[in-house]
C-alpha positions as CSV (number, residue, x, y, z in Angstrom):
1,M,-13.2,-11.2,7.1
2,V,-9.6,-11.1,5.9
3,D,-7.5,-8.0,6.2
4,T,-6.1,-7.9,2.6
5,R,-3.3,-5.5,3.8
6,T,-1.6,-8.6,5.1
7,K,-0.9,-9.5,1.5
8,I,1.5,-6.6,1.2
9,I,5.0,-7.7,1.9
10,E,8.5,-6.3,1.7
11,L,10.5,-6.8,-1.6
12,E,12.8,-9.4,-0.1
13,Q,9.9,-11.4,1.3
14,M,8.3,-11.3,-2.2
15,R,11.5,-12.7,-3.7
16,E,11.5,-15.5,-1.1
17,R,7.9,-16.3,-1.8
18,L,8.5,-16.4,-5.6
19,L,11.5,-18.7,-5.1
20,A,9.4,-21.2,-3.0
21,P,8.4,-24.5,-4.4
22,A,4.7,-23.5,-5.1
23,P,4.7,-19.8,-5.5
24,P,2.6,-17.7,-7.9
25,R,4.2,-18.2,-11.3
26,L,3.2,-14.8,-12.6
27,L,4.5,-11.4,-11.5
28,V,2.6,-8.4,-12.6
29,L,4.4,-5.1,-12.6
30,G,2.3,-2.0,-12.7
31,H,1.4,1.4,-11.3
32,F,-2.3,0.7,-10.5
33,D,-2.7,4.5,-10.2
34,P,-5.6,4.2,-9.6
35,V,-7.1,0.8,-9.8
36,V,-10.0,0.9,-12.2
37,Y,-12.4,-1.7,-13.6
38,T,-10.1,-2.5,-16.5
39,N,-7.2,-3.2,-14.1
40,A,-9.4,-5.7,-12.2
41,A,-10.7,-7.3,-15.4
42,R,-7.1,-7.7,-16.7
43,M,-6.0,-9.2,-13.4
44,R,-8.8,-11.7,-13.5
45,Q,-7.9,-12.6,-17.0
46,L,-4.3,-13.2,-16.0
47,A,-5.3,-15.2,-13.0
48,A,-7.5,-17.4,-15.1
49,E,-4.5,-18.3,-17.2
50,Y,-1.7,-18.4,-14.6
51,G,-3.4,-18.8,-11.2
52,P,-2.9,-16.5,-8.2
53,L,-0.8,-13.5,-8.9
54,A,2.1,-11.7,-7.4
55,V,2.0,-7.9,-7.9
56,C,4.8,-5.4,-7.8
57,I,3.6,-1.8,-7.5
58,T,5.8,0.7,-9.3
59,S,5.3,4.5,-9.5
60,P,4.7,6.7,-12.5
61,V,6.4,10.1,-12.7
62,D,3.5,12.0,-11.1
63,P,1.3,9.5,-9.2
64,L,-2.3,10.3,-8.2
65,L,-2.2,8.1,-5.1
66,P,0.6,7.1,-2.7
67,A,2.2,3.7,-3.4
68,R,0.9,2.2,-0.2
69,A,-2.7,3.1,-1.1
70,R,-2.2,1.6,-4.6
71,A,-0.8,-1.6,-3.0
72,E,-3.8,-1.8,-0.7
73,L,-6.1,-1.6,-3.7
74,A,-4.2,-4.2,-5.6
75,A,-4.2,-6.5,-2.5
76,A,-8.0,-6.2,-2.3
77,L,-8.3,-8.0,-5.6
78,D,-9.1,-11.6,-4.8
79,C,-6.8,-12.9,-7.6
80,T,-3.7,-11.5,-5.9
81,D,-1.7,-13.5,-3.5
82,F,1.1,-11.0,-2.6
83,V,1.8,-7.4,-3.3
84,T,5.1,-5.5,-2.9
85,I,6.2,-1.9,-3.6
86,A,9.4,-1.2,-5.5
87,D,11.1,1.4,-7.6
88,H,11.1,0.3,-11.2
89,G,14.9,-0.1,-11.1
90,D,14.7,-2.4,-8.1
91,T,12.3,-4.8,-9.8
92,A,15.2,-6.8,-11.3
93,I,15.5,-8.7,-7.9
94,L,12.2,-10.2,-8.9
95,T,12.2,-10.3,-12.6
96,S,15.4,-12.3,-12.8
97,I,13.9,-15.3,-11.0
98,P,14.1,-18.3,-13.3
99,G,10.8,-19.8,-14.5
100,L,8.8,-16.8,-13.5
101,T,6.6,-15.1,-16.1
102,V,6.7,-11.3,-15.8
103,I,4.1,-9.0,-17.3
104,D,4.7,-5.3,-17.2
105,E,1.3,-3.4,-17.2
106,S,2.9,0.0,-16.5
107,H,2.3,1.4,-20.0
108,D,-1.3,0.1,-20.0
109,D,-1.8,1.6,-16.5
110,L,-0.8,5.0,-17.8
111,R,-3.3,4.7,-20.6
112,R,-6.0,3.6,-18.1
113,R,-5.2,6.6,-15.9
114,E,-5.3,9.0,-18.8
115,A,-8.7,7.5,-19.9
116,L,-10.1,8.0,-16.4
117,M,-8.7,11.6,-16.2
118,T,-10.3,12.4,-19.6
119,L,-13.6,11.0,-18.5
120,V,-13.5,13.1,-15.3
121,R,-12.6,16.3,-17.2
122,E,-15.5,15.7,-19.7
123,R,-18.0,15.1,-16.9
124,Q,-16.9,18.3,-15.1
125,K,-17.6,20.3,-18.3
126,A,-21.1,18.9,-18.6
């Protein structure tokens, strides 16, 4: 059994991995707060198109979970190769890498979180 937490690396290590000759060619930015089925489905869709993924965890204004917990959840997805945590402003060190495709899922993650919170509120009223 593999400890997926070993996929979580420092920001500079992520940069080095993305600059390597055969790195993941897609970087996904997102909050993953929390990881829900639609996150996993989207990640599988992206991996089918691009191959193994690099993920950079950013934080919304008022996160439900700590960044480390969200990174561990993202790392548990079998389609992710590496995960790092960064402030949204610090992501330029990664997003400026030539030849790297970057997809920012942050806004979709906020919609996913709101949908989950709405469902929980509705269930609590029942």
